[in-house]
C-alpha positions as CSV (number, residue, x, y, z in Angstrom):
1,M,-14.9,-68.3,-12.8
2,N,-13.9,-71.3,-9.8
3,R,-13.9,-68.3,-6.4
4,P,-16.0,-65.7,-5.4
5,M,-14.7,-62.4,-6.9
6,T,-14.2,-59.5,-3.8
7,Y,-13.9,-55.7,-4.3
8,K,-10.5,-55.8,-2.8
9,D,-9.3,-58.6,-5.5
10,A,-10.9,-56.1,-8.5
11,G,-7.9,-53.5,-6.6
12,V,-10.1,-51.7,-4.4
13,D,-8.8,-52.5,-0.7
14,I,-11.8,-50.4,1.3
15,T,-10.5,-51.8,5.2
16,A,-6.8,-49.8,3.5
17,G,-8.0,-46.9,2.6
18,N,-10.1,-46.2,5.3
19,A,-7.0,-46.9,7.4
20,A,-5.6,-43.9,5.7
21,K,-8.3,-41.5,6.6
22,D,-7.9,-42.7,10.0
23,K,-4.5,-41.5,9.6
24,I,-5.3,-38.1,7.3
25,K,-8.4,-37.0,10.4
26,K,-5.7,-36.1,12.7
27,I,-3.2,-33.7,9.8
28,V,-6.5,-32.3,8.6
29,R,-7.6,-31.4,12.4
30,K,-4.5,-28.7,12.7
31,T,-6.4,-26.7,10.0
32,Y,-9.1,-26.3,11.8
33,N,-10.6,-23.0,13.3
34,K,-13.6,-22.0,15.4
35,N,-15.5,-21.7,12.0
36,V,-15.5,-25.6,10.9
37,L,-18.0,-27.3,12.2
38,S,-17.6,-30.7,10.9
39,E,-15.1,-33.8,11.1
40,I,-13.7,-35.4,8.2
41,G,-15.9,-37.9,7.1
42,L,-19.6,-36.3,6.8
43,F,-20.4,-36.1,2.8
44,G,-20.3,-32.4,3.2
45,G,-17.5,-30.1,5.2
46,L,-19.5,-27.7,7.2
47,Y,-17.6,-23.9,8.0
48,R,-19.6,-21.6,9.4
49,F,-19.3,-17.7,8.0
50,D,-18.2,-15.2,9.8
51,K,-20.6,-13.1,8.9
52,A,-19.4,-9.9,11.1
53,R,-16.4,-9.0,9.8
54,Y,-18.5,-7.8,6.1
55,R,-20.3,-5.4,5.0
56,Q,-20.9,-7.2,1.5
57,P,-19.2,-10.2,1.5
58,V,-18.3,-11.6,-1.8
59,L,-17.6,-15.7,-2.2
60,V,-14.6,-16.4,-4.6
61,S,-13.8,-19.9,-5.9
62,S,-11.5,-21.3,-7.7
63,A,-10.1,-25.3,-8.7
64,D,-7.4,-26.7,-10.5
65,G,-4.3,-29.5,-10.2
66,V,-0.7,-28.9,-10.1
67,G,-0.2,-31.1,-13.5
68,T,2.2,-33.4,-14.5
69,K,4.6,-32.2,-11.6
70,L,3.4,-35.2,-10.2
71,N,5.3,-37.3,-12.9
72,I,8.2,-35.6,-10.6
73,A,7.4,-36.3,-7.8
74,S,7.3,-40.0,-8.4
75,L,10.4,-40.1,-10.0
76,M,11.8,-38.5,-6.8
77,N,9.2,-40.9,-4.8
78,R,8.4,-37.8,-2.2
79,H,5.0,-36.6,-2.4
80,D,5.1,-34.7,0.7
81,T,4.8,-31.1,-1.6
82,I,2.7,-31.7,-3.7
83,G,0.0,-31.0,-2.0
84,E,1.8,-27.7,-0.6
85,D,2.1,-27.2,-4.6
86,L,-1.9,-26.5,-4.8
87,V,-2.8,-24.5,-2.4
88,N,-0.8,-22.3,-2.8
89,H,-1.8,-22.1,-6.5
90,C,-5.5,-21.8,-5.6
91,V,-4.8,-19.4,-2.9
92,N,-3.2,-17.3,-5.5
93,D,-5.7,-17.8,-8.3
94,I,-7.8,-16.2,-5.2
95,L,-6.3,-13.5,-4.4
96,A,-5.7,-12.2,-8.1
97,C,-9.4,-11.4,-7.6
98,G,-8.3,-9.6,-3.7
99,A,-9.9,-12.4,-1.9
100,E,-8.7,-14.3,1.3
101,P,-9.1,-18.1,1.9
102,L,-11.6,-19.4,4.3
103,F,-11.4,-23.1,3.1
104,F,-10.5,-25.9,0.6
105,L,-11.4,-29.0,-0.6
106,D,-9.5,-31.8,-1.9
107,Y,-9.7,-34.8,-4.2
108,L,-6.9,-37.3,-5.1
109,A,-7.5,-40.8,-7.2
110,Y,-4.9,-43.8,-8.0
111,S,-5.0,-47.1,-8.6
112,R,-2.7,-47.9,-5.6
113,L,-0.7,-45.9,-3.8
114,S,0.7,-47.5,0.1
115,Q,-1.0,-45.3,3.6
116,D,2.5,-43.9,3.6
117,V,2.5,-42.0,0.4
118,I,-1.6,-41.2,1.2
119,V,0.0,-39.0,3.9
120,Q,2.5,-37.3,2.6
121,I,0.2,-36.6,-0.3
122,I,-2.1,-34.7,2.8
123,E,0.9,-33.7,4.7
124,G,1.6,-31.3,2.4
125,L,-1.6,-30.2,1.9
126,A,-2.5,-29.4,5.1
127,R,0.8,-27.5,5.8
128,G,-0.3,-25.5,2.8
129,C,-3.8,-24.6,4.6
130,A,-2.8,-23.6,7.7
131,R,0.4,-21.6,6.4
132,N,-2.1,-19.9,4.6
133,G,-4.7,-19.5,7.0
134,C,-7.0,-21.7,5.4
135,A,-9.2,-25.0,6.9
136,L,-8.9,-27.7,5.3
137,V,-12.3,-29.4,5.7
138,G,-13.1,-31.8,3.4
139,G,-12.0,-34.1,0.4
140,E,-12.4,-37.2,-1.2
141,T,-10.1,-40.1,-1.9
142,A,-11.3,-42.6,-4.4
143,Q,-8.9,-45.8,-5.6
144,M,-9.5,-46.8,-9.5
145,P,-7.3,-49.9,-10.5
146,G,-7.8,-49.8,-14.2
147,L,-8.0,-46.2,-15.3
148,Y,-4.7,-45.1,-13.5
149,S,-1.8,-47.4,-13.4
150,D,0.1,-49.1,-10.5
151,Y,1.1,-46.2,-8.5
152,D,-0.2,-43.1,-10.2
153,Y,-2.2,-40.5,-9.1
154,D,-4.0,-36.9,-9.7
155,I,-4.8,-34.7,-7.2
156,A,-6.9,-31.4,-8.1
157,G,-8.6,-29.1,-5.0
158,T,-11.3,-26.5,-4.7
159,I,-11.3,-23.1,-2.5
160,V,-13.2,-21.1,-1.5
161,G,-12.2,-17.1,0.0
162,V,-14.2,-14.2,0.6
163,V,-13.3,-10.2,-0.7
164,E,-15.6,-7.0,0.2
165,K,-17.3,-6.0,-2.8
166,S,-16.0,-2.6,-2.3
167,R,-12.6,-4.2,-2.6
168,V,-12.7,-6.8,-5.5
169,I,-10.0,-6.2,-7.7
170,N,-10.8,-6.9,-11.6
171,G,-8.5,-4.2,-13.5
172,S,-11.7,-1.9,-14.5
173,D,-10.0,1.0,-13.3
174,I,-7.0,-0.4,-14.6
175,K,-5.0,3.3,-17.3
176,A,-2.5,4.3,-19.0
177,G,0.6,4.8,-17.2
178,D,-0.1,1.9,-14.2
179,V,2.4,0.0,-13.2
180,L,3.8,-3.4,-13.1
181,V,5.8,-4.3,-10.0
182,A,6.1,-8.1,-10.1
183,L,7.1,-11.0,-7.6
184,Y,9.4,-13.2,-8.1
185,S,8.9,-16.8,-8.7
186,S,10.6,-19.6,-6.6
187,G,10.7,-22.0,-9.8
188,L,8.2,-23.5,-12.4
189,H,5.6,-23.0,-9.9
190,T,2.9,-25.8,-10.9
191,N,3.3,-24.9,-15.4
192,G,5.2,-26.3,-18.5
193,Y,6.4,-29.6,-16.9
194,S,5.5,-31.5,-19.7
195,L,8.0,-29.6,-21.9
196,A,10.3,-29.1,-19.1
197,R,10.3,-33.3,-18.4
198,K,10.3,-33.4,-22.3
199,V,13.8,-31.1,-22.9
200,L,15.2,-32.3,-18.9
201,L,14.8,-36.4,-18.0
202,E,16.3,-36.9,-21.9
203,K,19.3,-35.3,-20.9
204,F,19.5,-36.1,-16.9
205,H,18.5,-38.3,-13.8
206,V,16.0,-36.4,-11.1
207,D,19.1,-37.5,-8.9
208,T,21.9,-35.5,-11.4
209,Y,23.3,-32.6,-9.3
210,I,23.7,-29.4,-11.8
211,K,26.2,-27.1,-10.5
212,D,25.0,-24.3,-11.7
213,L,21.2,-24.9,-9.9
214,K,23.6,-25.7,-6.8
215,T,20.4,-29.0,-6.8
216,T,19.2,-31.9,-8.0
217,L,17.3,-32.1,-11.4
218,G,14.8,-33.0,-9.1
219,E,14.8,-30.9,-6.3
220,C,14.7,-27.8,-8.1
221,L,11.3,-29.4,-10.0
222,L,10.2,-30.5,-6.6
223,T,10.6,-26.4,-5.3
224,V,7.2,-25.5,-4.3
225,H,4.8,-23.2,-6.0
226,K,5.3,-20.0,-3.9
227,S,2.0,-18.5,-2.3
228,Y,2.0,-14.3,-2.3
229,L,-0.8,-14.1,-0.3
230,K,0.7,-12.3,2.8
231,P,3.2,-9.8,1.0
232,V,0.5,-9.4,-0.9
233,R,-1.9,-8.6,1.6
234,A,-0.1,-6.4,3.9
235,V,0.2,-4.2,0.7
236,M,-3.6,-4.6,-0.3
237,K,-4.4,-3.1,3.9
238,K,-2.4,-0.1,2.6
239,Y,-2.3,0.5,-0.8
240,R,-4.5,0.6,-3.9
241,I,-4.0,-2.8,-6.0
242,K,-5.8,-2.7,-9.1
243,G,-4.8,-5.4,-11.5
244,L,-3.4,-8.7,-10.1
245,S,-1.9,-10.9,-12.0
246,H,-1.2,-15.3,-11.1
247,I,1.4,-16.2,-14.2
248,T,0.7,-19.7,-14.5
249,G,0.1,-21.4,-18.5
250,G,0.3,-18.7,-20.6
251,G,3.4,-17.0,-19.0
252,I,3.4,-13.4,-18.1
253,I,1.8,-12.0,-21.3
254,E,-1.9,-13.9,-21.7
255,N,-2.0,-14.2,-17.8
256,T,-1.8,-9.9,-17.4
257,M,-4.2,-9.4,-20.3
258,R,-7.0,-11.6,-18.7
259,V,-7.7,-7.9,-16.4
260,I,-6.6,-5.5,-18.9
261,P,-9.5,-3.4,-20.1
262,P,-9.6,-4.1,-23.9
263,R,-8.2,-0.8,-24.8
264,L,-5.0,-1.0,-23.0
265,R,-1.5,-2.9,-23.8
266,L,1.0,-3.7,-22.1
267,R,5.0,-2.8,-22.2
268,I,7.0,-4.9,-20.8
269,N,10.5,-4.6,-20.5
270,W,11.9,-8.1,-20.7
271,D,15.4,-7.3,-19.4
272,A,14.4,-5.8,-16.3
273,W,15.1,-9.0,-14.6
274,T,17.2,-12.0,-14.7
275,V,15.4,-15.5,-15.8
276,P,16.5,-18.5,-13.9
277,E,18.8,-20.6,-14.5
278,I,16.2,-23.7,-15.1
279,F,14.5,-21.9,-18.3
280,R,17.7,-21.1,-19.6
281,M,18.3,-24.6,-19.5
282,I,15.2,-26.1,-20.9
283,Q,15.4,-23.4,-23.6
284,T,19.2,-24.2,-25.0
285,I,19.1,-28.0,-23.8
286,G,15.5,-28.0,-25.9
287,R,16.5,-25.6,-28.5
288,V,12.8,-24.0,-27.1
289,P,12.3,-20.9,-29.6
290,T,12.0,-17.6,-27.5
291,E,8.1,-17.2,-27.9
292,D,7.1,-20.6,-27.1
293,M,9.1,-20.2,-23.4
294,A,7.4,-17.3,-22.9
295,R,4.0,-18.5,-23.5
296,T,4.6,-21.8,-21.1
297,F,6.4,-20.7,-18.1
298,N,6.9,-17.6,-16.1
299,L,10.4,-17.3,-16.5
300,G,10.4,-16.0,-13.1
301,V,7.9,-14.2,-11.9
302,G,5.1,-15.4,-10.2
303,M,2.8,-12.4,-9.9
304,I,2.5,-9.2,-10.9
305,L,1.0,-6.3,-9.3
306,I,-0.8,-3.0,-11.4
307,V,-0.9,-0.1,-9.6
308,S,-0.3,3.9,-9.3
309,A,2.9,5.3,-11.1
310,K,2.8,7.8,-7.5
311,D,2.3,4.9,-5.5
312,V,4.8,2.6,-6.6
313,S,7.0,3.5,-3.9
314,G,5.3,2.6,-0.9
315,I,3.8,-0.4,-2.1
316,Q,7.6,-1.7,-2.7
317,N,8.8,-0.7,0.6
318,V,5.6,-2.3,2.7
319,L,7.0,-5.7,0.2
320,K,10.7,-5.3,1.3
321,K,9.1,-5.3,5.1
322,N,7.4,-8.4,4.6
323,N,10.7,-9.9,3.1
324,E,9.2,-9.6,-0.6
325,A,11.6,-8.8,-3.6
326,S,10.2,-6.9,-6.6
327,F,10.8,-4.9,-9.2
328,I,9.4,-3.0,-12.3
329,I,8.4,-4.9,-15.2
330,G,7.1,-2.7,-17.3
331,E,3.6,-0.4,-17.8
332,V,0.5,-0.1,-19.3
333,V,0.4,1.5,-22.3
334,K,-2.6,2.8,-24.9
335,K,-3.3,0.9,-27.8
336,P,-1.9,2.4,-31.1
């Protein structure tokens, strides 16, 4: 080697990374509330727990990513929604236990990204946190040339929320006769993109306008993963929700069975709703078996509430008042 080798020569630019972090700080501060006691840059995020609000608080945590939806963002050169996808996914996961979010941390790993792309990603995270009343208290950016291809990146997040012990939702009191109330998804959310890309990108470009979708393929596939926090929380204030199922990988059956007691099963009415066109396209073009579609995608159903039959009408009215459309997708029955 004829000259000294620096970290920058190896592909890691600490100065550029610090400049990006300075921009990020201003964005992240917008998610802070009175309980955040730290600034970005410390070795940990400090969050004061408001004990006065709870008698027996139970902390609920979850971690996740957004999968190969990242490839669509890269093809579209649009990175401002991925962070919001991540936050909403995690919010829905802890909501399924009855919890509301307190704070969020992210991890962004990449080989080489511009400051503009990094800022777009963090803006999406901050927007998602702000809309869910969640503080973005910290995170990590890791530049790793050689592990990721140029301009590829991955992002993951961890959320921490809280629920009163007496209001934990775990499905333990679900019984035969309880009703499944479904909430519509906004699209693929953050699951099934490996199959969707394999099928659709062999025939279309992300910029292709598709009449039946009323938008380009890329815009459709980038539709933000929906948060159900506000409408479901409104229901929880008035009614007992026995079980909540966030429909992610595994589909309607496998995710909902996670909260159903062993002696029971589901009876789903698969004709109760119209499956959105994007899923029909994937199945038709790829000749994907129906069973595989049902295990891979949400098919237009983002969350399912399991409730007593006597409460269904009231719950649907609350949802409607909160601008959330719903429908009855089935019921819980005894195993034969």
